[in-house]
C-alpha positions as CSV (number, residue, x, y, z in Angstrom):
1,X,0.0,0.0,0.0
2,X,2.8,2.4,0.9
3,X,4.6,1.7,-2.4
4,X,1.4,2.4,-4.3
5,X,0.9,5.7,-2.5
6,X,4.5,6.8,-3.2
7,X,4.1,5.8,-6.8
8,X,0.9,7.8,-7.2
9,X,2.4,10.9,-5.5
10,X,5.3,10.8,-8.0
11,X,2.9,11.6,-10.8
12,X,1.6,14.7,-9.1
13,X,3.7,17.7,-10.1
14,X,3.5,21.1,-8.6
15,X,3.9,24.0,-10.9
16,X,7.5,25.3,-10.9
17,X,8.9,28.8,-11.3
18,X,12.2,30.0,-12.5
19,X,14.1,32.8,-10.9
20,X,16.3,34.8,-13.3
21,X,19.5,36.4,-12.1
22,X,20.2,38.9,-14.9
23,X,18.2,42.2,-14.8
24,X,18.7,42.9,-18.5
25,X,17.2,39.6,-19.5
26,X,14.4,39.9,-16.9
27,X,13.5,43.4,-18.3
28,X,13.5,42.0,-21.8
29,X,11.2,39.1,-20.8
30,X,8.9,41.4,-19.0
31,X,8.6,43.7,-22.0
32,X,8.0,40.8,-24.4
33,X,5.5,39.0,-22.1
34,X,3.8,42.2,-20.8
35,X,4.6,41.2,-17.2
36,X,5.9,42.9,-14.1
37,X,9.2,42.0,-12.4
38,X,9.5,40.9,-8.9
39,X,13.0,41.7,-7.7
40,X,13.9,39.8,-4.5
41,X,17.1,40.5,-2.5
42,X,17.9,37.4,-0.5
43,X,20.6,36.0,1.8
44,X,19.8,32.4,0.9
45,X,22.1,30.7,3.4
46,X,22.0,33.1,6.4
47,X,18.9,35.3,6.4
48,X,16.1,33.4,8.3
49,X,13.3,35.7,7.0
50,X,14.6,35.3,3.4
51,X,14.6,31.5,3.7
52,X,11.1,31.6,5.2
53,X,9.8,33.9,2.5
54,X,11.0,31.6,-0.2
55,X,9.7,28.5,1.6
56,X,6.3,29.7,2.6
57,X,5.4,32.3,-0.1
58,X,7.5,31.9,-3.2
59,X,7.3,28.1,-3.2
60,X,3.5,28.1,-2.6
61,X,1.2,26.8,-5.3
62,X,-0.8,30.0,-5.2
63,X,2.2,32.2,-5.8
64,X,3.6,29.9,-8.4
65,X,0.4,29.9,-10.4
66,X,0.1,33.7,-10.2
67,X,3.8,34.2,-11.0
68,X,3.7,32.0,-14.1
69,X,0.9,34.1,-15.5
70,X,1.9,37.7,-14.4
71,X,5.5,38.0,-13.3
72,X,9.1,37.7,-14.2
73,X,11.0,36.6,-11.2
74,X,14.5,38.1,-10.5
75,X,16.6,37.1,-7.5
76,X,19.6,38.9,-6.3
77,X,21.2,36.5,-3.8
78,X,23.9,37.4,-1.3
79,X,25.1,34.1,0.3
80,X,27.8,34.2,2.9
81,X,28.9,30.6,3.0
82,X,32.0,29.7,0.8
83,X,30.2,26.7,-0.5
84,X,27.4,28.9,-1.9
85,X,29.6,31.6,-3.3
86,X,28.4,33.1,-6.6
87,X,30.6,33.6,-9.6
88,X,32.4,36.9,-9.8
89,X,30.2,37.9,-12.7
90,X,27.0,37.1,-10.9
91,X,28.2,38.8,-7.7
92,X,28.9,42.0,-9.8
93,X,25.4,41.9,-11.3
94,X,23.9,41.5,-7.8
95,X,26.0,44.3,-6.5
96,X,24.9,46.6,-9.3
97,X,21.2,45.8,-8.6
98,X,21.8,46.5,-4.9
99,X,23.4,49.8,-5.8
100,X,20.2,50.9,-7.6
101,X,17.4,49.1,-5.7
102,X,18.7,48.2,-2.2
103,X,21.3,50.8,-1.1
104,X,20.6,50.1,2.6
105,X,21.2,46.4,2.3
106,X,17.8,45.3,3.6
107,X,17.1,41.6,3.6
108,X,14.7,40.3,2.6
109,X,13.6,43.0,0.2
110,X,11.1,42.4,-2.5
111,X,10.2,45.0,-5.1
112,X,7.6,45.1,-7.9
113,X,9.1,46.7,-11.0
114,X,7.4,47.7,-14.2
């Protein structure tokens, strides 16, 4: 019985979302698809509220369904752990986004951009 339940659950798929990491590409997608951009500043491996926001809101079925229809998702992550370090190029992109949209270094910070 347990095997049957596990087998059935494997066919159930939750909608998934993709977070972009390049603001230029996100802006282009938003223009082409006539969507807004959600820009999220996150500390994925150290910021408790950031982790909770992703787990409870951004990974929820309701948000995922809405986002797929109306939003382009853009994440600027600032991890602290060496094992989660970003590439130099990505860190530069995130720093540039922070210089414009998050000068005070607030985490989590989520903005709606047009």
